[in-house]
N, C-alpha and C positions, 0 to 999 in steps of 0.2 A: 504494500500500500504506500502510495506517495505521501510523504510528509516533509516537514521542514528539515528533518535530519537526513533524508535520503533523496537522492536524485536518480531518476530512471536512467538506465544504461542499456537501451535496447541493442540486441545483437541479432545477426541473421541466422538462418537455418543452415545446418550442415550435416544432418543425419537423416536416417530413413523415416523417422516419425516426428510429428509435431511435438510430442511430449519430450522426446530426446533432443530435439533441435533447439528448443527455446530455453536458454539458461535462465531467463527472466520472462515471466508472462507479461504481455503487453496490455491486456485489457480483461475486464470481467463484465459480462452481461448477464443479468438475471431477469427471467421472465416473470409475468404476472400469474395470478391464479389463486389468490386468497391463501389457503392452507399450504400451497406450494412454497410460500415464503418460509414456513417452518422447516420444510424438507431442505430448502436451500441452506438454512442455518445449520442443519445437521451435517450437510455435505461440507460446508465451509469449516465447521468445527473439526471434522475428520481431516481435512487438508491442513488446517492450522496445527493439529497434533502430530501429523505424519510427514509433512514436507518442511525442509529447512526454511527458515524465515527469509533468507536471501533469495530464495526462488519464488516467494510469494510477494512479488512486487507488482501491484496493480495501479499504475499511474492513471489509467482511465477506467472509470466505473460507470456503468449505465444500467438502467433497469426500467421495467414497466410495472405499474401497480404495486403488488407486494414486493416485487424485485426492486422497484425504485425506492421503496421504504428501506429495504436492506442496504442498498448501495449508498443511499443518502446517509444512513446511520454510520456505515463504515467510513465514508468520505469525511464525515464530521468529526472523526476521531484522530488525534495525533498519537504517535507511538506505534507499537508493533501491531501487525495484522492479527496475531494470536490474541492479544489483549482486547482488541476491538471485537473480535469474534466472540470471545468469552462474555463481553458485555451484551452482545446481540443474543447469545444463548440465554442469558439471564432475562432479557427483555421478553423474548418469545416464551420462555418457561413460565413467566408470570402473567402472560396475556390471557384475558378472559373476554367473553363476548361483550360484557358491559363496558369494556375499555375500547371497543371498536364501534359498536352501534347500539342504539336503544331499541329494545323489543318489548317494552311495556305496552299494555293494552291501549292506554290513552294515546301514546305516540303513534302506534300502528293505526288506530282509528282515525286520528287526525290526518295522517298521510293518505290513507284510503279515501277519505272525504275530499281532500285537496285534489287527488288524482281524478276523482269523480267529477268535481266541479270543473276541472281543467278540460276533461273530455266533453262534458255537456256543453261547455261554452265554445267548443270548437277551437280552442286556443286563442280566444279573443283577448285583446288588450285588457288588462286588469284582472285576468284570471289568475288564480294562485300559481306561483312558481313552484314546481316540484322537481326534485333532482333524482329521487329514487324512492323505493318503498320503505327503506330503512333510513333512520336519522343517524348519520355518521359523525355528528358533532363530537362524540367522545374520542374518535380517532384523531380528529383535528387537534383536540386538546392534548392528546398523548404525543402527537408529532411535535407540537410546539414545546412540550415539556422535554422531550428527549433530544431534539435538534437545537433548541435554544436560539432561534433566530433573533437578531437584534436589528430592527428597522428593515426587515425582509432579507437580511444577509446572514447566512450561517458562517461565522467567522472562520472555522477550520476549513470548510470547503473553499471559501474565498482565498485563504492562505495557500491551500494546495493548488488551486487554479493559477495563482500568481507564479508559482514555481514553473509551471509549464510555459507561461508567457515569456520567460527569460531564456527559453531554449527554442530559438526560431526554427531550427531544422528538425525538431523533435517529431512533429507530425509527419514530415516527409519520411523520417526513419521508420515510423510506425506503418506507413503505407508500404514501404519496402518489406518490412517484416511480414505484414499481412499477405503480400503477394508471394513471398517465399514459403510461408506456412501453407498457403492455399495450394501451391505447386506440390508440396510434400503430401498433402491430403489427397490431391488428385491422383498422384502416383499410387498411393495406398489403395484408393478406390478402384483404379484400373486393375491393379494386381488381384483384388478380390473378385472382380468380374471375369478375369481371365482364368481363374481356377476352375 
């Protein structure tokens, strides 16, 4: 993980497989899917316990939905990848439905009523705005609590992005690494189909 104490040093591919060819990983992308976020945390926890820290350098983190929450959490932490993952494990281990959305009868009834009014009005101006069947305001509060944004900026993410800005050729290096790794993957796929 990129932080103020480490700088990415991408290198090219030189072996038969992507895992063997990349001394440092260039990026981590996590998908969405609600509970899949907890699976991701388990996977990351296993990586953090079994892969040497110097190989777990993710200067670029990206994600969607639950994956975006996990990557934002990791990017907002300074220090080692393993320590950030341990914090993420604690977060997910203590997560309950009431910290993500409201499911009490009054809240559900209010949202169903609002949806009904919205549908009956044909979406007319002045109709209630509804974003979903569930009220996710508890998740918003949780994210503000764990990411601690100040004036819309999460300081640690801002600091990590600043490090990349001072490396003008870094993105070009990542493109080259991606192309080399893709070539390695294509070779492995071709070999599988030829068997």
